[in-house]
C-alpha positions, 0 to 999 in steps of 0.5 A, a space after each residue: 500499500 502506498 502512503 502519502 505525506 504532506 510536508 511535516 504531517 505523518 504519512 497516511 494510507 490512501 484509505 485514510 486520506 479519502 476517509 478524511 474527505 468523507 469526514 469533510 462532507 460529514 461536517 458539511 451535513 453537521 453544519 446544516 443540522 443534518 445527521 453528520 454522515 459524508 461520502 465520496 466516490 473515488 475512481 483511479 485516485 480521483 474523487 468523482 462524487 461527493 455527498 452528505 446527508 440531506 434528508 432534512 433539507 430535502 424532506 426525503 428519507 432517501 437523501 443519504 450521503 451515499 446516494 448523493 455521492 453515487 449519483 454524482 459519480 454516475 453523472 460524472 462518468 456518464 454511466 450507471 455502473 461504477 465497477 472501478 470505483 470505491 465508495 468511502 462513507 463515514 458510517 456503515 451503509 444502511 440496507 437501502 444504500 448497500 442495495 444501491 451499491 449492488 446496482 452500481 457494482 462498486 469495486 469497494 466500499 470503505 466505511 468508518 464507523 459500524 452501525 450496529 442498529 441500522 448497518 447492512 452488515 447486521 442483516 446480510 453482507 451478501 446484499 452488496 455485489 459479489 465482487 465488491 470488497 468491504 472494509 470497515 472501521 477506517 478512522 472509526 473513532 473520528 467518524 463515530 465521534 461526529 454522530 455521537 456528538 450530534 445526537 448528544 447535542 440533540 438530547 440537551 
C-alpha cells in the first residue's frame, strides 16, 4: 500500500486520506443540522462524487450521503455502473444504500464507524455485489464521534 505525506504531517494510507474527505462532507451535513454522515466516490485516485446527508433539507428519507455521492459519480462518468470505483462513507451503509451499491457494482466500499442498529452488515453482507470488497472501521473513532456528538447535542 502506498502512503502519502504532506510536508511535516505523518504519512497516511490512501484509505485514511479519502476517509478524511468523507469526514469533510460529514461536517458539511453537521453545519446544516443533518446527521453528520459524508461520502465520496473515488475512481483511479480521483474523487468523482461527493455527498452528505440531506434528508432534512430535502424532506426525503432516501437523501443519504451515499446516494448523493453515487449519483454524482454516475453523472460524472456518464454511466450507471461504477465497477472501478470505491465508495468511502463515514458510517456503515444502511440496507437501502448497500442495495444501491449492488446496482452500481462498486469495486469497494470503505466505511468508518459500524452501525450496529441500522447497518447492512447486521442483516446480510451478501446484499452488496459479489465482487465488491468491504472494509470497515477506517478512522472509526473520528467518524463515530461526529454522530455521537450530534445526537448528544440533540438530547440537551
